[in-house]
N, C-alpha and C positions, 0 to 999 in steps of 0.2 A: 802815893803813886808809885807804880813799878819803875825801878831804875833799870830799864831793859837795855843796858849796854853790853856788848859782847864779852867784856872782861868780868862783869859782875853777876851774870845770870847764866844758868845752864844753857848751853848751846844745843839746839835741836838740829840745825842745818848748817853745814859748813861747806863752802866752795873754796877749793884750794888751787889757785894759779891755773885756771883752765884756759885753754885755747879752743876756739870753735872755727871750723872751716866748712863752707858751703861748696857743694859741687867739686870737692877735692882741690879747689883752687883759691877761693875767696876767704881770706882770713878776716873774721868778724870780731871775735873776742881775743884779747891779747893779754893773758896773764891775770884774769879777773879772780879776785879772792874776796870773800865776804863771810860773815857769820851772822846767823839769825838766832837771837836768844828766845828761849821758851817764854810764851806769854807776852811778847812785845810786838810792836808795829815797826817794821824796818822798811825804809823807803829807798828805792832805786831811782835816782833822779838823773835827768839829762834830756837833751833835745832829741828831736826825731832822728833816728839813725845812730844813736849813741851806743846801742847794744842792750837796752833794757829788756825788750821782749825776747831777744835771743838768750839772755841770761836766764829768764824764767823758763823758757822752753828747754834749755839745757838741763835744768833741775827736774822738770816734769817729764823729760824724755820724749818730747814731741818734735824734736829736731829731725828725726829720721824721715818723717812724712814730707819734709821740705828739703831733703838731700843735704841735711846738715849733720855734723858729727863733732863730738868732743874729742880732740886729738891729743890733748895733754892735760895733766892735772887730775883732780879727783873731786867727786861730789859725795858727801857723807850725810846721811840722815840718821841721827841718834848713833853715830859712830860706825854705821854700816855703809859701805860703798853701794850706791844705788844707780849709777849711770847706765848700767846694763840691764836694769829691770824694765818691764813694759810699763807704759803709763797706767794700765789697770792695776798692776802689782803695786805701784807706788800709791795709788788711791787706797788700796787695802792697808797700806802702812800709815795712812793718815795724811797724805799730801795731795791736795787737789788744786788745779789751776782754773781760774775764771778768765776766759780768753778775752782779749781785746775785741771790741766790736759787739758785745752783748749778744753772743750766739744763743738763739732760742730755737725750739722747734715751732715754727710759726703756725703750723696747722693744728697744734695741740693747744688746749686751754692752759691758762696760767698754772692751775693746780696740777694738771697732767705733767707739765714741764717740771714742776717741783718734785713730783713723785719719781721722775726718771732718775733723780739724784740718789734715790735710796735703793736702786736696783743692784748695786754692788754689795749691799749689806745682807746679812742673814738676820733679819730682825722681824719681830712679831708685828702684826698690824697695829696693835696698841702702841708699840714703841714708835712706829712710823707716824701714826696720828699725833702722838705727843710732840714729835719733832716738827711736824707740819704746823701745829699750833704755835710752837716756839717761833718758827719763821714768820707766821702771821702776826705774832706779838711784836716782832721787830720791824715788820713791813706791813702795817695795817692796810696800806693801799692795795697790796696784793690780795688780801682777804676780800676786799670790795670787788676786785676784778677777777676772782678765782675761776669764774666760769667763762671768761672772755678768751677768745683766741689770742695767743701771745703775739701773733703778727699784727694785730690791730691795737696793741697797746703802745704807749709813748716810749721814747728812748729811755727816759728815767725809769719807767716801770720795767722795761726789758732788762736794764742793768740790775734792778732789784731781783727779778726772776733769776738771772744768772748767778747772783750771789746766793740767793735762797736755795737754788738747786745744789750748789756746792755744799751748803750747810746740811742738806739732807743726807749727804754721804757720811756725816759725823766725822769730819776731818779734825786733825790736830793743828795742821798748818795750811793756810790758804795763800796761794800765789795769785795776786790780783793785778791784772794787766790793764793799765790806763783807765781806771774807773771813771775819770772825769770827761773822757773824750766825747765831744759832741753834745754835752749837757749844759744847760743854762747854769749860771753861777749859783743860784738858789738851790738847784737840784744837786750840784756838786757838793755843796755844804751839807745837804741832807744825807747824801750817800756816805760822806766821811764821818758824820756824826753817828751813823748806824754802825760803821766799821769800828769806831771807838767804843760804842756801847757793847758790841759783840766781843771785843777784846777785853773790856773791863768786866762785863757781866757774865760771859761764858768762858773766858780764858783762851779764846782762839788766838793763835799766833799768825801774824800777817807779814808777808813780804810783798810789797806793792811797788809796781813800776808806774811812774807818774811824771808827765811833763810839767804839770802845774806845781812847780816847786813851792810856791808860797803856801798853798793849801796843804800840801803833803807835809811840810816841815812843821806846820801847826799841830798836826795830829800824830805824827810819827814820834818814836822815841830816839831813833838813830837813823842816819842817812848815809848813803854812798852816792857819789856823783860820778857818772860815767861820761866819758868823752872819747869818741872814735874807738870804742871797744876796750877802753882801759878805765880803771878806777883812778881818778885824779885827786879825789879828796873824800874823806869820811870823818864822821864824828857824831856826837850827840846832836839831836835835831836843834836844840836850843842854841848850841854853839854855832852850828851852820847858819842858822837864821841871822846871827849877829856878825858872822864873818864878812868883812868888807868885800872880799872877792866874790863870794856867793851873792851878796847884795848887788854888786855891779853886774855880774854875769847873768844871773837868773831872775833877780827880783826887780830889775829895772830902776835901781836907785842911784844911777850915775848919769852924768851928762855927757860922758865921753863915748857912749855907744857900746854895743855888745862886742866883746872880744873873747878870745880863747884863753883858758887857764894857762896854756903854754906860754902866753905872752905876759902873764902877770908875774911881777917880781917875787911875790911871796908864795908863788906856786911851790908846793912841796910834793915830792913823790911819797905816796903812802907806803907804809910797811906792809909787805906781803907775807901771808901765812903759807909757807911752802909745804907741799905734800910730803 
């Protein structure tokens, strides 16, 4: 199994001490740093409002549409600063984001949705058909529903469409935002199993933001826990699963109730990678 820890594997994505401000006033991220190793599954964990989605949008450069801005720090992809690129330019470099909420073109069929993901590529019809078949191999349910309007498919199917469309752009790194949101536990398990298969079978690198800490830590190699716009803990997923504070705060394994990492005696400030 890949030992996809930041110190032991080639780093493809590096976020260095970034701050993000919305509307020139609201400070949302405060010195966030993380590294994403090539070929790994890295999880961004935390409750609602912790800053997970903002971190992903900082990387994919989608903040500007929401009047957000990275005001400090740097974001590097394969050693190149990318925070001033357009989202489309970043896709051509191999980074694509699957948005929270399973965004699909509801009036298009499942297959038409998938094909929109290939529009950024200069590829032959044969290559695109091969990639479409690859998506159908991983998501056989989509092959069954390929002629159905996406708006009439289930939430789980729409999540599959969103991931499949991202795959059609032939990315190297996929930013996956809250893949479990609104899905039944059985479907959540299925989606994460597919992510694991794509990672191991095709070599895709994943950075996923997820509130379901229990599931995410079972499938990820490494995790970062965010709270109030800061990284408060990070480590290999196996170690985080066994950490008593993580168990107490996120996995519901304490009788004392949920509390902040700031109140935990063994809370430690993580080491930051400064720009």
